[in-house]
N, C-alpha and C positions, 0 to 999 in steps of 0.2 A: 783661518778656518776655511772649510770647504764650502762649496756652493750649496745652498739650501735646496733640498729636493722637495717638490710638492708631490704628494701622493694622491693618486686618484682612487677613491674607495671603490671596492667591488660592489656593484649593485646587481643583484640577481634578477633576471627577467621573470616576471610573474605574468602568466597568461591570464587575461581577464575572461576569456571565453574558451571553451573546449578543453579546459584543464583536466577534466575528468576522463578524457580519452587516453591519457598517458598510462593508466594502470587499470587492469580489470576490476580491482576492488573499488576504485573510484567510480567506474562505470556502473557497477552493481548498486552502489550507494545512490547515484543519481537516478537510476532506473526506479529504485524503490521510492525515492522522493517524488518522481513524476506520477506515481500511482495515485497520489492524493488528488490530482486534478480529476481523474476519472471517478474516484470515490465521491468527491465533492459534486461533480456533475450528476452522478446517479442520485445523490441525496436531493439535489434540486429537482430532478425528475420526479422523485417520490412526492415532494412537496407540491409540484405542479399537479400530480395525480390527485392528491388530497384536495387541492383547490378546485379542480374540475368536478370532483365528487360533491363538494359543497354547493356547486352551482346548479346541480340538478342532473337528471338522467341523460338529457341530450348532450350536455357538456362532457359528462363522463364517458358516454358512448363515443364521442369524438376523440377523446383521449385514448380510449381503448383501440379505436381504429388506427390512430397514429402509432400505437405500440406494435401493431402488426405490420407496419411498413418496413421495407428493406433497410432503410437508414437506422431505424430503431433497433432492428435485430442485430445489425453490425455493431451498433453502440453497446448493446447488452453483452454481446460476445466479448468485445474489447474490455468492457467494465468488469466482466467476470474474470477474464484472464489477469487483469491488473489486480483485482481483489485477491485472487489466489496467490499471485506472486507476492503481494504485500503480506498476506497472512503467513505464507511459508517462510519468507525471510524474517519476519518478526518472531515466529516460533523458534527458528534456528538461532536467533540473536538473544532470546530471552534468558538462557543460562548465563550469558555475559552481563546482561543488564540487571538481572535479579537472581544472584547466586543464593542458594538456600543452604544455610549452615546448620548442621545438627551436631552439637558438641564442638569438637575440634575439626570435624570433617565436613566437606561440602558434598551435596548430592551430585551425582554424575550428570553431565550435560544431557545425556540421552534420557534420563529419567524426567528431567524438567521439561524438555521438549516433547517427550512422549506423552506426558500428562496433558500438555496443551493440545496436541493432536487428538488424543483420546476425547478430551472435553469437546473439541470442535466437532468430531465425528458424532458423539452422542447428542449434542445440541442440534446438529443438522438433522439427524434421524428424528428427534422429537418434533422439530418444526415440520418436517415432511409428514410425520404421522398426524399432527394437528391440522395440516392442510388437506388431509385425506388422500395423500399420494399412495398409501397402501393400507 
């Protein structure tokens, strides 16, 4: 018989870091996942505001003064941008995550996404009206 050959199995290299830079779809996915950091930080900021409110007028005024600082304004702009990105990507993804079937047919993606955008717009207008913006 012939000489026995040992085979070296193929092992695919898996990058542990920066794998999401290989394809734009992966990068968009990771960007959407990073948005949760800013959303969580903004939530903690709101809790800190409630805490300062519960400690009296002086503490709350200190919190309000901090809110007008340049660092706070930059944070709010970043948080708003990430919140908008997160919302838009979720509304565009919703038809894939929650397909609506009516009989044998499915609602078109644009109808499902459009309903989400319309609800978002109406709720935003209602909040602005309740806040006395107009």
